[in-house]
C-alpha positions as CSV (number, residue, x, y, z in Angstrom):
1,M,-12.1,-11.8,-2.7
2,S,-9.8,-14.7,-2.0
3,T,-8.1,-15.4,1.3
4,N,-4.7,-15.0,-0.2
5,L,-5.6,-11.6,-1.6
6,E,-7.1,-10.4,1.7
7,H,-3.9,-11.6,3.5
8,L,-1.7,-9.6,0.8
9,Y,-3.9,-6.4,1.4
10,R,-3.7,-6.7,5.2
11,Q,0.0,-7.1,4.7
12,V,0.3,-3.9,2.5
13,I,-1.7,-1.8,5.2
14,M,0.4,-2.9,8.2
15,D,3.6,-2.3,6.1
16,H,2.5,1.3,5.5
17,Y,1.4,1.4,9.2
18,K,4.6,0.2,10.6
19,S,6.9,2.0,7.9
20,P,5.0,5.0,6.6
21,F,6.1,7.1,3.6
22,N,6.3,10.8,3.8
23,K,5.4,11.1,7.5
24,G,6.4,14.2,9.2
25,L,5.4,17.8,8.8
26,V,7.7,20.7,7.6
27,D,7.9,24.3,8.5
28,D,7.8,25.6,5.0
29,P,5.3,28.4,3.9
30,N,5.0,26.9,0.4
31,Y,3.2,24.0,1.8
32,Y,-0.6,24.1,2.3
33,T,-1.7,22.5,5.8
34,V,-5.1,20.9,6.3
35,H,-5.9,19.3,9.8
36,L,-9.1,17.0,10.2
37,H,-10.3,15.2,13.0
38,N,-12.7,12.2,13.3
39,P,-14.4,12.6,16.6
40,T,-16.3,9.2,16.0
41,C,-13.1,7.1,16.5
42,G,-10.5,9.7,17.5
43,D,-8.4,9.6,14.3
44,D,-6.6,13.0,13.9
45,M,-4.6,13.8,10.7
46,T,-2.7,16.8,9.4
47,V,-1.6,16.7,5.7
48,Q,0.8,19.3,4.1
49,Y,1.2,19.5,0.4
50,K,3.0,21.5,-2.2
51,V,1.7,22.3,-5.5
52,D,3.9,23.8,-8.3
53,H,2.5,24.8,-11.8
54,G,-0.6,22.8,-11.1
55,V,1.2,19.6,-9.9
56,V,1.2,18.2,-6.4
57,T,5.0,18.0,-5.9
58,D,5.2,16.8,-2.3
59,I,2.9,15.5,0.4
60,K,3.6,15.1,4.1
61,H,1.4,13.8,6.9
62,Q,1.3,13.5,10.6
63,G,-1.3,11.9,12.6
64,T,-2.7,9.4,15.4
65,G,-5.3,6.8,14.9
66,C,-5.8,3.3,13.8
67,S,-3.8,1.3,11.5
68,I,-6.3,1.9,8.6
69,C,-6.2,5.7,9.0
70,C,-2.3,6.0,9.4
71,S,-1.5,3.6,6.8
72,S,-4.0,5.2,4.3
73,A,-2.2,8.5,4.7
74,S,1.1,7.0,3.7
75,V,-0.6,5.4,0.6
76,M,-2.3,8.6,-0.1
77,S,0.9,10.5,-0.1
78,I,2.6,8.1,-2.7
79,T,-0.4,7.7,-4.8
80,L,-1.1,11.4,-5.3
81,K,2.5,12.7,-5.5
82,N,3.6,14.2,-8.8
83,K,0.0,14.1,-10.2
84,S,-1.8,17.1,-11.5
85,K,-4.3,18.6,-9.2
86,Q,-7.1,17.4,-11.4
87,N,-5.7,13.9,-11.7
88,A,-5.2,13.8,-7.9
89,L,-8.9,14.8,-7.5
90,N,-9.9,12.1,-10.1
91,I,-7.9,9.4,-8.2
92,I,-9.4,10.6,-4.8
93,E,-12.9,10.3,-6.3
94,A,-12.2,6.8,-7.6
95,Y,-10.7,5.7,-4.1
96,Y,-14.0,6.9,-2.5
97,K,-16.1,5.0,-5.1
98,M,-14.0,1.8,-4.6
99,L,-14.6,2.1,-0.7
100,T,-18.5,2.4,-1.1
101,N,-18.6,-0.3,-3.9
102,E,-19.6,2.1,-6.5
103,P,-18.1,1.5,-10.1
104,Y,-14.8,3.3,-10.5
105,D,-12.1,3.8,-13.1
106,K,-9.8,0.8,-12.3
107,N,-7.3,2.2,-14.6
108,I,-6.7,5.4,-12.5
109,L,-6.7,3.7,-9.2
110,N,-3.7,1.4,-8.8
111,G,-0.8,0.6,-6.5
112,D,-1.3,0.1,-2.8
113,A,-4.7,2.1,-2.7
114,I,-6.4,-1.0,-3.9
115,A,-5.4,-2.7,-0.6
116,Y,-8.3,-0.7,1.0
117,H,-11.1,-2.3,-1.0
118,G,-11.9,-4.8,1.8
119,V,-12.7,-1.7,4.0
120,S,-16.1,-1.4,2.1
121,Q,-17.2,-4.4,4.1
122,F,-16.9,-2.3,7.4
123,P,-18.8,1.0,6.8
124,A,-17.7,2.4,10.2
125,R,-14.0,2.2,9.0
126,I,-14.6,4.1,5.6
127,K,-14.0,7.3,7.6
128,C,-10.8,5.9,8.9
129,A,-9.5,5.1,5.4
130,T,-10.6,8.3,4.0
131,L,-9.4,11.0,6.6
132,A,-6.1,11.9,5.0
133,W,-7.6,11.8,1.6
134,K,-10.5,14.1,2.6
135,A,-7.9,16.5,4.0
136,I,-5.8,16.9,0.8
137,E,-9.0,17.0,-1.2
138,K,-10.3,19.9,1.0
139,G,-7.0,21.8,0.4
140,L,-6.9,21.2,-3.3
141,L,-10.4,22.4,-3.7
142,E,-10.0,25.4,-1.5
143,N,-6.8,26.5,-2.8
144,K,-7.4,27.8,-6.4
145,E,-4.3,29.9,-7.0
146,E,-2.3,27.0,-8.3
């Protein structure tokens, strides 16, 4: 990866860390809530999401942790919002594959999520980059009613 591209990706991550999208939880029974904690590094993340007619219509997150964890939650929230449940799960799978250097569908994973490609060089940080994604995935797989 070129130095300029790496710099751009670092900037994207820091922008989402400093000014996250969809941060803050809501008190609404129409939202599913999933909380995950990574005891290895102390990252802690709660994700709320709303599904309407099989589409993830809103996503919120609140947590503490490193810049990769917290910025990744912001990116996840804008990447998966307004996607069908199945499309969201497909995007999550592509994201995981990207982080582990497995072949993935580059057409399905785009936008700021690509900035985390470099995390694959730091296996210990993969859990940081996936915590919020694991939370929403857990919820989408467990809640079959929508």
